[in-house]
N, C-alpha and C positions, 0 to 999 in steps of 0.2 A: 400491581393490584389486579386481581382477576375481575372478569366481567360481573360475576355474581356478587362480589364485594361492592362494586360500583352501584348495582341495583339496590342493595341494602342501604348504602350510605346516602345516596342521592335524595330520598324522600325527606331526610332530616335537614337538608340545606335551606329550605324555605319553610316559613311558618304555615300551619294548617290554614289560617285565615287567607294567606296569599294563595295557597293551592286551591282553595275553594273558589276564590274570585276568578282565578285563571281557568279553572275547570268549567265554571259557569259560562265563561266566554268562548268555550269550545276547545281549550287547550287539552288535547288527549294525554300529553305527557304529565301535566299537572294532575289529571284525573287518575292516571296510573299510579303516580307517586302518592296521592291521597289514599288510594285503596291499599297500596303496599304498606303504608304507615298504619292504617287503622285495622286491617284484617287481624294481625297478630294481637293487637291490643284488645280488640273486641273478643277474640277467642279466649284470652286470659280472663277477661271480665266475666264472660258467660260460663266459664268452666265451673261446674257444680251447681249452676242455677237451674238447669233443666231437671225437673223432677224425674225420679226413676220410672214412674208410670208412663212418661212420655218418651223415654230414651230409646225404646225399641222401634218406634215409628220414624224417628229422625235423629240424626247425629248432631251434636252441638256445632261441629265445624260447618255442616251444611246449613244449619239455622243461621249462623253468623254470616255466611256468604250470601244467603238469601236476603237477610235484612240489609246488608251493605249494598247489594245490587238494587234493592227497592229504593234505598236512599239515593243512590247514584242516578237512577232513572227519573227521580223527582228533584234533582239538584237545582234545576232552573226555577223551582218554586221556593227554594230555601234562601232566606235573606241572611247572609253572614253579618252579624252586628259587632262581634268581638271575637278574640282568639279562641275562647272556649265554647263558642256557640255550636260549631259543627260537632264537637265531641259530645255535648249534651244531647244534640238532635239525634245523632246516630245511636247513642246509647239508649235513648228512649225508644227508638224504633226497634232495637233488638229486644229490649225488655217487653215491649208489646208482643213481639213474636213469641218470646218464651212463655208469656202468659197465655197466648192463644194455644200453643202446644200443650201446656199444662192442663188447660180446660179440656182439650181433645183427649188427652191421656186418661183423665178421670172418667169421661164418658165411655171411652173405648175399653178400658180395663187392661189387664196384662196382655202383652202381645203373644206370649208363648205359654203353654201349659207348664205347671210346676212339676219338677222331676224330684222324686224322693230317693232314687237309686244312686245317682251321682251327685256328690256335694258341689255346690256352686262356689266360684271364686268371688262372687259379688259380696258386698258388705251384708252382714246379717240385718234383720229388721231393727234390732237394738242399735247397731252401729249407724244405720241410716237415720233412726229417730234422733240419736244424739247429735249427729251431723246436721240434721234438719233443724233441730232445736237451737243449736249454736248459730246457724244461718239466720233463723227467724229472730233470735235475740239481736244479732248484728244488724239485720235490716230494720228492726224496730228502733234500735238505738240510733241508727243513721237518720231516721225520720225525725228524731227529737233534736238533732244537731242543727245549728244555724246553717243556712245554705252555703256560706263560704267555707265552713269547716267540712261540710259534706263534700263539696267540690274538691277540696284539698286532698281528702282521703281517696276519692274516686280517681282523681288524676294521678296521684303518686302510687297508691297501693293497688287499686283495682286495675287501672290501665297501664301502670308501670311507666308512666311518662318520665323522661329525664328531667332533672331539675330546671334547666333553662325553659323547657316547655311548660312545666308546672308554674314557673314564675310568670310566663306570658299568659297562661290560661287564667291564673288568679289575679292578674294585673298587679303583680308585686314588682317593686323597683329593682330587686336584685335576687340572685340565687340564695344568699343567706336568709333573706326575708321569706323566700318560699320554703326553705328548710324549717324556719321557725313556725310558719303557718301550718305546715304538715305536722310538726311535732306537737304543737298545741292542740290541733284537731284530734290527733291520736290519743292524747291524754283525756280530752273530753269524751271521746268515743269509749274509752276504757271505763270512765266513770259512769256513763250511761248504760253500758253493758252490765256493769256490776250492780247497778240499781235494778236492772231487769231480773236478776237472779234472787233478789231478796223476797222471801215468802212471808 
């Protein structure tokens, strides 16, 4: 096994709860493992959430790193109460940063002048509107779900957690129970999203 493979597999050995407790007590290896675990998950979750008006000023990857760094710097103030607590905390911190950048982007306007000579490879305004509308319907439907359904979807779909971690985060007794919780949550989400399209 190569050294790079060891770095990727080590963070999954301990639960996030354990890593947070160890990191708060000064264990730098636990802190590194926690960051290695959450950085790619947060990047997946944040992908597409930063509005186009804010993308010229800051990259999503930079935004995720900044949010995670801020959380790590305040880790001593965070009280881990259960397995999914850190995930919810860091996701909320990132969402707050995305909202801040979106507000700045609206105030600032486009970063570059529009070019009419060379066509852009960016999505058209219609494509962006359709994508934005779908995201807004998704976000609205998520707010109407029960908290446990919302957490199941965020853990498995948005953050891409493996099912053992989904089970731990949702406090389910087994992996099949976590599978069932995610499946039911997705059915409820689809129902809520379809309600949002009825005019």
